[in-house]
C-alpha positions as CSV (number, residue, x, y, z in Angstrom):
1,M,15.8,69.8,0.9
2,S,12.5,68.4,-0.4
3,L,11.9,65.2,-2.4
4,V,11.2,67.0,-5.5
5,D,14.4,69.3,-5.0
6,L,16.5,66.1,-4.5
7,L,15.2,64.4,-7.7
8,L,15.6,67.6,-9.8
9,F,19.3,68.0,-8.3
10,I,20.2,64.4,-9.1
11,S,18.7,64.7,-12.7
12,I,20.5,68.0,-13.3
13,F,23.7,66.5,-11.9
14,S,23.3,63.3,-14.2
15,I,22.6,65.6,-17.3
16,W,25.6,67.8,-16.7
17,T,27.9,64.8,-16.1
18,I,26.9,63.2,-19.7
19,L,27.1,66.8,-21.3
20,A,30.4,67.0,-19.7
21,V,31.6,63.7,-21.1
22,N,30.3,64.8,-24.6
23,V,32.2,68.1,-24.5
24,V,35.3,66.1,-23.7
25,L,34.6,63.7,-26.5
26,I,34.1,66.7,-28.9
27,F,37.4,68.2,-28.3
28,A,39.1,64.8,-28.6
29,G,37.4,64.2,-31.8
30,Y,38.6,67.5,-33.0
31,V,42.1,66.6,-31.9
32,K,41.7,63.5,-33.9
33,Y,40.5,65.3,-36.9
34,L,43.7,67.6,-36.7
35,T,46.0,64.6,-36.5
36,M,44.4,62.3,-38.9
37,K,46.6,60.4,-41.5
38,V,45.4,58.5,-44.4
39,H,46.8,55.3,-45.5
40,A,45.8,54.9,-49.3
41,H,48.5,52.6,-50.9
42,L,47.6,49.1,-51.5
43,P,49.9,46.1,-52.3
44,A,50.5,45.1,-55.9
45,V,48.1,42.3,-55.3
46,P,45.6,43.7,-53.0
47,P,43.4,41.4,-51.0
48,F,40.2,40.0,-52.6
49,V,37.1,42.0,-51.3
50,S,33.5,40.6,-51.1
51,I,31.1,43.7,-50.8
52,L,28.0,42.5,-49.2
53,V,24.7,44.7,-50.0
54,P,21.7,43.4,-48.1
55,A,18.5,44.8,-49.9
56,H,14.6,44.3,-49.2
57,N,12.4,46.1,-51.6
58,E,15.1,48.5,-52.7
59,G,14.1,49.2,-56.3
60,I,14.0,52.7,-56.1
61,V,17.7,53.1,-55.1
62,I,19.6,49.5,-55.9
63,V,20.7,50.5,-59.6
64,R,22.3,53.7,-58.3
65,T,24.1,51.8,-55.4
66,V,25.4,48.9,-57.7
67,R,26.7,51.3,-60.2
68,A,28.7,53.3,-57.7
69,L,30.1,50.1,-56.3
70,L,31.1,48.8,-59.9
71,A,32.9,52.2,-60.3
72,L,35.1,52.0,-57.2
73,D,38.8,52.9,-57.5
74,Y,40.0,49.3,-56.7
75,P,41.3,46.6,-59.0
76,P,37.9,45.1,-60.9
77,E,39.5,41.6,-60.7
78,R,40.1,42.0,-57.0
79,Y,36.6,42.4,-55.7
80,E,33.2,41.3,-56.0
81,I,29.6,42.6,-55.3
82,I,27.0,40.4,-53.7
83,V,23.5,41.9,-53.5
84,I,21.2,39.7,-51.2
85,N,17.9,40.7,-52.5
86,D,15.8,39.5,-49.5
87,N,12.6,38.3,-50.0
88,S,11.5,41.4,-52.0
89,S,8.3,41.9,-53.7
90,D,9.1,44.9,-55.9
91,N,11.0,45.2,-59.0
92,S,14.4,44.5,-57.6
93,A,15.2,41.2,-59.0
94,A,14.5,42.4,-62.5
95,L,16.5,45.4,-62.1
96,L,19.4,43.6,-60.7
97,A,19.3,40.9,-63.4
98,E,19.5,43.7,-66.1
99,L,22.6,45.1,-64.3
100,Q,24.1,41.7,-64.3
101,A,23.6,41.2,-67.9
102,K,25.6,44.4,-68.5
103,D,28.5,43.6,-66.2
104,P,31.5,42.9,-68.2
105,N,33.7,41.7,-65.5
106,R,31.1,39.5,-63.9
107,Q,31.6,41.1,-60.6
108,L,28.0,41.2,-59.6
109,T,26.3,38.2,-58.0
110,V,22.6,38.4,-56.8
111,I,21.2,36.1,-54.3
112,N,17.3,36.1,-54.3
113,T,15.7,34.8,-51.2
114,D,12.2,33.9,-50.6
115,Q,10.1,33.5,-47.3
116,T,11.7,30.1,-46.4
117,N,15.2,31.4,-46.1
118,G,14.9,35.2,-46.2
119,G,12.8,38.0,-44.7
120,K,14.3,37.6,-41.2
121,G,16.2,40.9,-41.2
122,K,19.5,42.4,-42.1
123,S,21.7,40.2,-40.1
124,N,20.2,37.1,-41.5
125,A,20.7,38.5,-45.1
126,L,24.4,39.3,-44.3
127,N,25.2,35.8,-43.0
128,I,23.5,34.4,-46.3
129,G,25.9,36.6,-48.2
130,L,28.8,35.9,-46.2
131,Q,28.4,31.9,-47.2
132,A,28.7,32.9,-50.9
133,A,31.6,35.4,-50.4
134,K,35.0,34.6,-51.7
135,G,37.0,37.5,-50.2
136,S,39.4,37.6,-47.2
137,V,37.9,41.0,-46.6
138,I,34.2,41.7,-46.2
139,A,32.9,45.1,-46.9
140,V,29.2,46.0,-46.3
141,Y,27.2,48.8,-47.8
142,D,23.4,49.5,-47.3
143,A,21.1,49.5,-50.5
144,D,20.7,53.3,-50.6
145,N,24.6,54.1,-50.3
146,T,26.8,55.8,-53.2
147,P,30.3,55.6,-51.9
148,E,33.0,57.8,-53.2
149,K,35.5,56.1,-55.8
150,P,38.3,56.0,-53.3
151,A,36.4,54.7,-50.4
152,L,37.1,51.0,-50.4
153,R,40.6,51.4,-51.4
154,I,41.2,53.7,-48.4
155,L,39.5,51.3,-46.0
156,V,41.4,48.1,-47.1
157,A,44.6,50.0,-47.0
158,E,44.0,51.1,-43.4
159,L,43.0,47.6,-42.6
160,L,46.2,46.2,-44.0
161,A,48.4,49.0,-42.2
162,D,47.2,47.7,-38.8
163,P,47.2,44.1,-38.0
164,K,45.3,44.3,-34.8
165,A,42.5,46.2,-36.5
166,G,39.5,43.8,-36.9
167,A,37.5,46.4,-38.9
168,V,37.7,49.8,-40.3
169,I,34.9,52.2,-40.6
170,G,34.4,55.0,-43.0
171,K,32.2,58.3,-42.8
172,F,28.6,58.7,-44.2
173,R,27.2,61.8,-45.6
174,T,23.5,62.8,-45.9
175,R,22.8,62.7,-49.7
176,N,19.2,64.4,-49.2
177,K,20.3,66.8,-46.5
178,N,18.5,69.7,-48.2
179,A,15.2,67.9,-48.9
180,T,13.4,68.9,-45.6
181,L,14.2,70.7,-42.3
182,L,14.1,67.2,-40.6
183,T,17.1,66.0,-43.1
184,R,19.0,69.0,-42.1
185,F,18.7,68.2,-38.7
186,I,19.9,64.6,-39.4
187,N,22.8,65.9,-41.3
188,I,24.2,68.0,-38.4
189,E,23.5,64.9,-36.0
190,T,25.4,62.5,-38.1
191,L,28.3,64.5,-38.6
192,S,28.3,65.7,-34.8
193,F,28.0,62.0,-33.8
194,Q,30.9,60.9,-36.0
195,W,33.3,63.7,-34.9
196,M,32.4,63.3,-31.3
197,A,31.4,59.7,-30.5
198,Q,33.6,57.8,-33.2
199,A,36.6,60.1,-33.4
200,G,36.5,61.3,-29.8
201,R,36.3,57.9,-28.5
202,K,38.9,56.6,-30.7
203,Q,41.3,59.4,-29.4
204,L,40.6,58.7,-26.0
205,F,39.8,55.0,-25.5
206,N,40.6,53.4,-28.8
207,L,37.1,52.7,-29.3
208,C,34.7,53.0,-32.5
209,T,31.3,51.5,-33.3
210,I,30.8,49.8,-36.5
211,P,27.8,51.7,-38.5
212,G,25.6,49.8,-40.6
213,T,27.4,50.7,-43.9
214,N,30.8,51.6,-45.2
215,F,33.1,49.5,-43.6
216,V,35.5,46.5,-44.1
217,I,36.1,43.5,-41.5
218,R,38.4,40.8,-41.5
219,R,36.7,37.5,-42.9
220,S,38.8,35.6,-40.4
221,L,37.4,37.6,-37.4
222,L,33.8,37.2,-38.8
223,E,34.2,33.4,-38.8
224,K,35.5,33.2,-35.3
225,I,32.7,35.5,-34.0
226,G,30.3,33.3,-36.0
227,G,28.6,35.8,-38.3
228,W,26.0,38.4,-37.6
229,D,23.6,37.9,-34.6
230,V,20.2,37.3,-36.0
231,K,18.5,38.5,-32.8
232,A,20.1,41.8,-33.1
233,L,18.3,45.0,-34.7
234,A,21.5,46.8,-34.1
235,E,23.7,44.3,-35.7
236,D,26.4,46.9,-36.0
237,T,26.7,47.7,-32.2
238,E,26.6,44.0,-31.5
239,I,29.4,42.9,-33.8
240,S,31.5,45.8,-32.6
241,F,31.4,44.7,-29.0
242,R,32.4,41.2,-30.0
243,T,35.3,42.5,-32.1
244,Y,36.9,44.1,-29.1
245,L,36.1,41.0,-26.8
246,M,38.2,39.0,-29.5
247,G,41.2,41.3,-28.8
248,Y,40.9,43.3,-32.0
249,H,40.0,47.1,-32.3
250,I,38.3,49.2,-35.1
251,N,39.7,52.1,-36.7
252,F,37.8,55.2,-38.0
253,Q,38.9,56.8,-41.3
254,P,36.9,59.6,-42.5
255,A,38.5,60.0,-45.9
256,A,36.4,57.1,-47.0
257,V,33.1,58.7,-47.6
258,T,29.8,57.2,-48.6
259,W,26.5,59.2,-49.2
260,E,23.2,57.9,-48.0
261,Q,19.7,58.8,-47.8
262,E,18.0,59.8,-44.7
263,P,14.4,59.8,-43.8
264,Q,12.5,62.9,-44.8
265,T,9.3,62.5,-43.1
266,L,8.8,62.5,-39.1
267,L,7.0,59.0,-39.3
268,V,9.7,57.2,-41.2
269,W,12.4,58.7,-39.0
270,F,10.4,57.6,-35.9
271,H,10.2,54.0,-37.0
272,Q,13.9,54.0,-37.9
273,R,15.2,55.5,-34.7
274,T,12.9,53.2,-32.6
275,R,14.5,50.3,-34.2
276,W,17.8,51.6,-33.3
277,V,16.8,52.1,-29.7
278,K,15.6,48.6,-29.5
279,G,18.6,47.1,-31.0
280,N,21.1,49.1,-28.8
281,I,19.0,48.0,-25.7
282,Y,19.3,44.4,-26.8
283,V,23.2,44.8,-27.1
284,I,23.4,46.6,-23.8
285,L,21.5,44.0,-21.7
286,K,23.1,41.1,-23.6
287,N,26.6,42.5,-22.6
288,L,25.5,43.7,-19.2
289,K,27.0,40.8,-17.3
290,L,30.4,41.6,-18.6
291,L,30.6,45.1,-16.9
292,G,32.6,43.9,-14.0
293,D,34.7,41.2,-15.9
294,P,38.3,42.3,-16.3
295,K,38.5,40.5,-19.6
296,S,35.9,43.1,-21.2
297,K,37.6,46.3,-20.0
298,A,38.0,47.2,-23.8
299,I,34.2,47.7,-24.1
300,R,33.5,49.0,-20.5
301,F,33.4,52.5,-21.4
302,D,30.8,52.0,-24.1
303,L,28.9,49.7,-21.9
304,M,28.6,52.7,-19.2
305,Y,28.1,55.3,-22.0
306,F,25.3,53.4,-23.6
307,L,23.7,52.8,-20.1
308,S,23.9,56.4,-19.4
309,I,22.5,57.5,-22.6
310,Y,19.6,55.1,-22.7
311,F,18.6,54.9,-19.1
312,L,20.0,57.5,-16.9
313,L,20.0,60.4,-19.4
314,M,16.4,59.6,-20.4
315,T,15.1,59.3,-16.8
316,S,16.8,62.5,-15.8
317,L,15.4,64.5,-18.7
318,V,11.9,63.1,-18.0
319,I,12.3,64.3,-14.5
320,S,13.7,67.7,-15.1
321,D,11.3,68.3,-18.0
322,T,8.2,67.5,-15.9
323,V,9.6,69.6,-12.9
324,F,10.0,72.6,-15.4
325,I,6.6,72.3,-17.1
326,L,4.8,72.0,-13.5
327,S,6.7,74.9,-12.1
328,V,6.0,77.2,-15.0
329,S,2.5,76.4,-14.8
330,G,2.4,77.1,-11.0
331,L,1.5,73.8,-10.0
332,L,4.7,72.9,-8.2
333,H,7.5,74.9,-6.5
334,T,11.2,74.1,-6.0
335,S,13.8,76.1,-4.0
336,I,16.4,75.3,-6.6
337,N,14.2,76.3,-9.5
338,G,16.1,79.6,-10.5
339,F,19.4,77.6,-10.0
340,S,18.3,74.9,-12.4
341,N,17.2,77.4,-15.1
342,W,20.5,78.9,-15.1
343,L,22.2,75.3,-15.4
344,W,19.6,74.8,-18.4
345,F,20.8,77.9,-20.2
346,F,24.5,77.1,-19.9
347,A,23.7,73.4,-21.1
348,I,22.0,74.8,-24.2
349,V,25.1,77.1,-24.8
350,L,27.4,74.1,-24.4
351,F,25.3,72.0,-26.6
352,V,25.1,74.5,-29.3
353,L,28.9,75.3,-29.4
354,G,30.1,71.6,-29.1
355,T,27.9,70.6,-31.8
356,F,28.9,73.6,-34.1
357,I,32.7,72.6,-33.3
358,T,31.9,69.2,-34.7
359,I,30.5,70.5,-38.1
360,T,33.4,72.8,-38.7
361,T,35.4,69.8,-39.8
362,E,33.3,69.6,-42.9
363,K,33.6,71.9,-45.9
364,G,30.5,74.0,-46.4
365,E,28.8,73.1,-43.0
366,M,30.3,76.0,-40.9
367,T,27.4,78.4,-41.7
368,L,25.2,80.8,-39.6
369,S,22.1,78.8,-40.8
370,N,23.4,75.7,-39.2
371,L,24.3,77.6,-36.0
372,L,20.7,78.6,-35.7
373,L,19.5,75.0,-36.6
374,I,21.6,73.6,-33.8
375,V,19.6,75.9,-31.4
376,V,16.4,74.7,-32.7
377,M,17.6,71.0,-32.5
378,Y,18.2,71.3,-28.9
379,L,14.8,72.8,-28.4
380,V,12.9,70.4,-30.7
381,Y,15.0,67.5,-32.0
382,S,16.4,66.5,-28.7
383,Q,12.9,66.2,-27.3
384,M,11.8,64.2,-30.3
385,W,14.9,61.8,-29.6
386,L,13.5,61.5,-26.0
387,A,10.2,60.5,-27.2
388,V,11.9,57.8,-29.5
389,A,13.8,56.4,-26.6
390,F,10.8,56.0,-24.4
391,Y,8.8,54.4,-27.1
392,G,11.5,52.1,-28.0
393,M,12.0,50.7,-24.6
394,L,8.3,50.2,-24.5
395,M,8.5,48.4,-27.8
396,Y,11.5,46.1,-26.7
397,L,9.7,45.2,-23.6
398,Q,6.6,44.1,-25.6
399,E,8.7,42.0,-28.1
400,Q,10.6,40.3,-25.3
401,I,7.3,39.3,-23.6
402,F,5.6,38.1,-26.7
403,H,8.7,36.7,-28.2
404,K,8.6,38.2,-31.6
405,K,11.1,37.1,-34.3
406,A,13.4,39.5,-36.0
407,K,12.2,40.8,-39.4
408,W,13.0,43.4,-42.0
409,Y,12.2,47.1,-40.8
410,K,12.2,48.9,-44.1
411,T,13.2,52.4,-44.1
412,Q,11.3,54.3,-46.9
413,R,13.4,55.4,-50.0
414,Y,13.1,58.3,-52.2
415,E,13.7,59.2,-55.9
């Protein structure tokens, strides 16, 4: 066997191993979906909740978000909304002041920061909001979110039902899924991720990752952790790891739904996903030393999984794609080329069927058009993710070398 054949074999084996793990997670997630229960009842006097909304130049969406939060099915006197209008240069401050003036229950607090104490990223904004919060339970919503009315009640009830749950996460849906072909891809991607990675990992390993929005977390836990890591772009993944290391776990409750905007153009999507890659690489490297520590067995699968996705899978895909292109062009010949082509075909079939299974959990998503979209996603969208992962790694290395400080990476919003 030549060196090229060996590299191709190793890359195919690695890809199939990761694919097999994902298939197992998909079926575990489906079992979770079939057996999911909802705790929706609160005590007579529910805990006071502080909802934190970090916002930077969010004038386009912030009014709709605050109105949705004010309309939540939770006793108005038992929750507050704290919008951290973080060093914004648009009309956010004026719009929020207008909303405050019309708030009969005085639930809305606005913290306007400037360049001296703000503009340093989402984690910093959340820490500022935490200092002003009065609640024993902290909820977080992104500035473009419109949660359904029962969302907060369900999340809090789920948290109260499990004393060992440090946090409870809900489900997010794509509000603008029909805007472009890209948002249709993202809609399928987010649903698949939540039912595979969140529900599947919860079913098999009692593991979940806190997303950036639509979750509640115990204030006492946040204070033990020391708040959000201001160096972390993926503050959600980072705080998830620390939650498990503190002896708590995280629950996934998809009955608590929020709707959010997703990038509608390739450039906006590319910048957002690059930020996610850089943030997750930071978390992986920060916790890599814990891989062999017996005390960190709760997060061992996640560390291995993230390492595999961001390093092993990316390297394997680059090798296999390069060999495929060179062999098709006649510049390279391998003795296992025919065998590898059959494996690729079966990989596509598994990807399509597995992804389609995940979206059957959602009403209106089990359509022929979505099935065809998943096929296109494998051929196009997955390759786009490969480019993002590679670029994100380069940017992470550059920022570490030049010691760049955290800042807001603004995702474009739409009317």
